[in-house]
N, C-alpha and C positions, 0 to 999 in steps of 0.2 A: 536298727537293733535292738533289742529287749535291755531296758538298764536295770542291772543288780545295784541297788542302793545299800549300802550296810546302815543298818536298825538299831544297833547298841554300842556301846564306846568302845567295846573290846574291838568290836568288827571295823569301825571307824579308825582305829590305830593300825588295825592289820591291813585292811584296805591300803591307805593311806602310806604305809610303809613300802608295801607291795607295787602298786602302781609306780612308786615313784625310786623304782630300784637304778633306773637308769641316770637320773639326775643326780642321786646319792653317787653313784661308780663316777660320775663325771666332777664330783667333789672330792673323791678320793677318800670317801665314808663310810662305806659298804662294811668294812671289818670294825669301825665303831657301834654304827647303826644295830645290827645283828644282835652284839652281847647286850644293849641296853634294851631293844627290844623284847629280848627273853625275859631279862630281869624282870622290867616292868609288867609284862603281862603275868609272869607266875607272881607277883606281887598282888596285882587285882587278884588272880585267883586264890590265894593265902586269902585276903581281907575277906573274899565273898563268901569262903567256906567257913569262916571265923565268924563274919555276921548275919550268916543265915538268912532269915525269913526278914530281918531289919534293915540290911540294904535295899537300895532302890531296885525296882524290880528287874529292870533293864541290864544290871549287872549281877543278878542271882546267879550263883552255881546250878549249873544243870542237873546236878547229881551229886552222888558220892565220888571219890577217889577211885577209879580201878584198880584192882590189885595189881596190876604188872607195872601202873606209874610207881608203886612203893617200891617195886622189883627194880625196878631202872634207879630210881633215886638213892635205894642202897648202895647199888653197882656200883655208882658214880661217888658213893662218897666213899667207898672202898678204894675206889680209884684215886683219891685223895689221899686217903692213909698209906697208900703204896707209895705213894710219890714221896711223902716226907720219910718214908721206910727207906727208900732207895738214896734219898739224899743223907739222911742220917750213915746209911753204911759208905756210902764213898767219901763222905766229909765234905760236899758241896759249898756249906756255909749258908749261915741266915739269910746273906741278901738275894742268893740265887733259888734260896727255896721259896723266899717271899713272890720271888718273880715269875716262879713256876706255879705256884698256889693262883696269883693273879691268871695265870695263863689257862690252869684249871677251871677257873671261874667264866673264862672267856671261851673255853672247848666244851671239855666233858661233859662241865655241869649244864649246859646249854640244851643238852639231849632230855632229861627229865624235866627240866624248866618248861619248853615249849609242847612237849607230851601232856605233863599237866594241864598248861593252858588250853590247849585244842580240848583234852578231856573234860574241863568245868568249865569252860568259859562258855556265854552263847556265843557260838561262831558257828555260820552256817558252811556248809560245804562248796554252796555256789560261790559265796564269797571268795572263797582259795581261786577255785577253777578260774572264773573270770578276769580274777586277778594277775592270773598267769596268762592270760590270752590277751591282757592287757600289755602286761611287760613284751608281750610276742609281738603287739602291733608298734612297739617302742624299736623295737629290734629290727621290725620291716622297713621303719622310717629311715632309721639310720644305716640301712644296708650299703644305700648308695656310698657313702660317704667312705664307711669301710672298705667297700671295694676298692672304689678309686683310690684310694690313699697311697698304697705302694707303687701304684705304677704311676702317680702323679707326682712322686718325691716327697710326699708329706713326711715328716718323722714318725717313726714306730712309737715312740713314748713321748706324750705329750707333758707329764710332769709328776712328780711324785708330792702328794697332800702335806703340808705341815703336820697334820694329824700322826704321820708316824711317830711323833715324840711321845703316844699314849704306848707306844711297845707292841711287838707284834712278832709274827714268824720270820718277817721280812719285809723290805720297802716294796716288792711288787706288790703285797696287799693293800698299797696306800698309791700305788702309781695308777695312770690311765693311759692304757695302751688304744692306739688305734688298728693294729696287729702288730706281728711278730713274723722274724724270719726262720725258716728251719735252717740249722744248721747242718742236717745231713743233705738235705736236696736244694737248699738255696732259694725256696719258694715261699712265698708269705704264707702265715696261718692266722687264723684270728680266735681270740677270747675272749672276745666281748666283754662281758662283766665280771669275768674270773679273774682270778692271779695267771693261770695259765690255760692252754687248750685243751689236754686231756679233760679236765674238770668242765671246762664248759662245755664239751659234748656230753658229758653226765647230766649236767643242768638242760644241756636240749632235749634230752631224753624226760626228764620229769617233766618238761614243758608239754612233751606230747602227750605223755600218759595224763595229766591235766586235762589238755584239749579234748581229749576224746571222751571226757565225762560232760564237756561244753553240752548243753539244749539248742544253743540258739547255733544255726550253720554257717553264718558268716566268722561270728567269733571262733568256733571249731576249726576252721579252715584257715583263719587267722595265725590260732596257736600251733596247728598242727605245722604250718607252712615255716613258722619261725625256729619251732623246735628242732624240724629236720635240718633245716639251713645251718642252725648252729651245730649239730653235728656232722655235717657234710664239710663245711667251712675250717670246723676245727683240726679235720686231718686225723682223727683219735681212733684207732683200733678200735678201742672197748666201748666206744660210744657206738659204734655200727653194731657190734656185738649188742649191747643194752638195747638197742633201739628193737630189733628183733626179739631178743629172751623175754625183756621186760614187759612189753606191748603185748605178745601173743600167748605167754604162758599164763598170767591170767585168766584168759578168754579160753584155754583150751584144758586148762584144768579140771572143769566141770564134766567135760567130755570124755575126759579118762577115768574119774570116778565113776561113771555110769557103767551101765553092762555093753552099750556101744563102743565106748572109750576099750573097754576090758578087750571087747573083740580086736578092735583094730590095733590095740597093744600087742595083743595074742599073734595077730598076723605078720606084725612089724618084728616081733622076738622069733619068730620063725624063718622070717626072711633075713635077719640078722644070723641066727644058727648055721643057715645055708649059705650065704655069702658074706660071713663075717669077717674073713681075710682081706676081703678086696675093699670093705667098708674101714678095715684099720689101716690099710696101707694109704686109704682117700683121705681118711681124717690125718694119718702122719705129713702127709703132705700139705695139706690145708692149716696144721699148724706151723710147719715150717715156713709156708709162704708168710701166715701172719706175723710172727716172728721176725722173717727177714726185711718184711717192709718197712722195719724201724729198729736195725739190727744191733745199733747202737745204744738205742733206747730200752732196749731188751737184756744186751747185755751187762748194762750198768744197773738196772734193777734186780737182775737174777746176781750179782755180784752182792749189790747192798744186801738182800736178803740172806743169803749164805753167810756173810761174815754178822749178820746181827743174828742168826741162828747159833752159828759158831759160837761168838762171844756169851750170849746168854747161856749156853749151856756152861761154858767153862768158868764164866766170872759171876752169874748174881742170877739164878734159877729161879728164887722166891720173890723177891722185891725190884730185880731188874737195876739199871745205872742208874735210874732217876733221871737223866735227861738222855736226848741225842749227843751223841758223840762226833766229832769231825772227820771228815773222810780222807782217804789219799787220794792221789792222782788216779788211782786204778779204777774209782766210780768217781771220776771228775768232780773232786771236793765234795760231793753232796754228802750230807750228815747220815753216820749209822744209826739206824731206827727210824729213817724215813723212807717215804713212798710205798709204804705196804703197813696198813693197821695192825695186820696179827701177829708179822714178825718185829714191827716197832713195838708193839704191847709187850711182847716177850723181852727186848732189850731193853727197852725204859723203865718196866712195870714188873716185868717178872709173868709168874704164873699166876701170881694176886691177881695183876692188873687183868691179864688175858681172860681169865674166867671172870671176873667182875663187870665185862662187856659181853663174852658169850653167851652167859647164861641169863639176861633179859634179852639179848640180841635173837637168841633159837626161843625162847619163851613167847616174843611178837610177832617171829615168822610164824611159829605154830599156829596161832591164834587167828593171824590174816590168810593163811591158807587154808584153815577150816572154813574159814568164814566165804572165802573166793569161791570154794565148793557149793555152800550151800546159797550165795545170793552175790548177787552185782555190785553189793554196796562192797566185795571185798576186791574186787577187783584193781581200783586205784592203788589203795593202801599196799596191796601185795607188789603190785607192779615199783611202786615206789621202794620199798623194802629190798626189793631184788634190785635194785639201781643203787641202793646206799652198801649192800650186800656186794656188786661189783666194784663200787667207788673202794672198798677197804682192801681191794688187792692191787690198789693202783696208788693211794693217795692213804696220806693218816685224817681217816673222818673227823678227829676233832677239831683240826686246825680249819676245817671246810663247813663247819655247822653253822657258821655266820651268814652262809648263803644257801644251806639246808633246811632253815628252820621252814619254809611254806610245808614241806615233806613233814618234818617233824610236828608240828601244828595239825596236819592233814591224818598222821598215825594217831595222835592223840583224840580228836576228834572220832577215828572211826572205833576207839575204844569205848568211847561215850554210847556211840550208837547200839553195841554191841551190848554193853552193859546194860542201855535201856531196855532192850529187847528179854533180856534175863531175866531183868528186874520186875518186866510187864508179865512174860509167863510164869 
């Protein structure tokens, strides 16, 4: 197998952190590693920008900061201001405001920090791609143990790391699991190195997308196999949807944008016009089966979203409630404002926080979509951003940034590539 060797200090830091994902998980340390890495890389990026040509060659900034990075940074700072305003409106106290601000530094703030690092630091695309495949190799090697564990009577929870003392969303972020038991079916599910199974499935989608970019066939097969197994073994409906949409859409998009694509699209449109009622009925049945596959989960999520929306409208439209609130038995005591980024933003941070995330996200989506139409270079970032979009409909994305950092780095790296092409032309 061809070896991809990191060549710069930034690449060495990224490479070592990525390929040691499973050992870090075994220590219950991933939730700590992600934020530390984000702030470290952003600091290095800031120093390289400040010192310019004075700094050593292999740490020099690769170019100016792309405009979208500034938009992301402003948006996440607005998120912090919204958090402070919400806490002040609801008199949540100084202690809680400080804790929430630290949570912002470990969540929302990491989005522009990692994108900045990818856009500025000399990190090559192939390092991230091969690193994900190495994580896939770890996953395949550990698979026999994970599969055998529930049938051999091994405990599902090995231990919870004392690192939970640093604070976080919950003990599951510092816990090491071999498997979990689905309460609805009583069968085992696997969450790998994620805090729960649905998120593990979307991490599997990201692994597949990275593996599709791998040039070496053996590493590609390893990454694809590991990613698909993560999706299947997590038993997540969203993961299956993501595997199809996020891998195919970036590759079909250029066809749609060309004349042949428009001809095919016209044919499809004509067919839909003739057989529209049949397709709608089929779609409704498929959606019903999709929701019925995990009816309890669907009910809880929909109820959480409805309550969050109603309380946002009635209580705090501009700055939100400042934080999630405890849920009742109706939603199995899940916090109001959780399990959905968009409804969660409305509830916790109001219209201000909602717009602070929506504007840079749409801007980034537009850039990667246009580039995916013009060049193969845009396929991976578009697929990854679509995966993040899917994630926002089932998770609070800011809580998961500590594991999404390779995706965010890749999005920043792509901005650098687009920027260099524009400056070169």
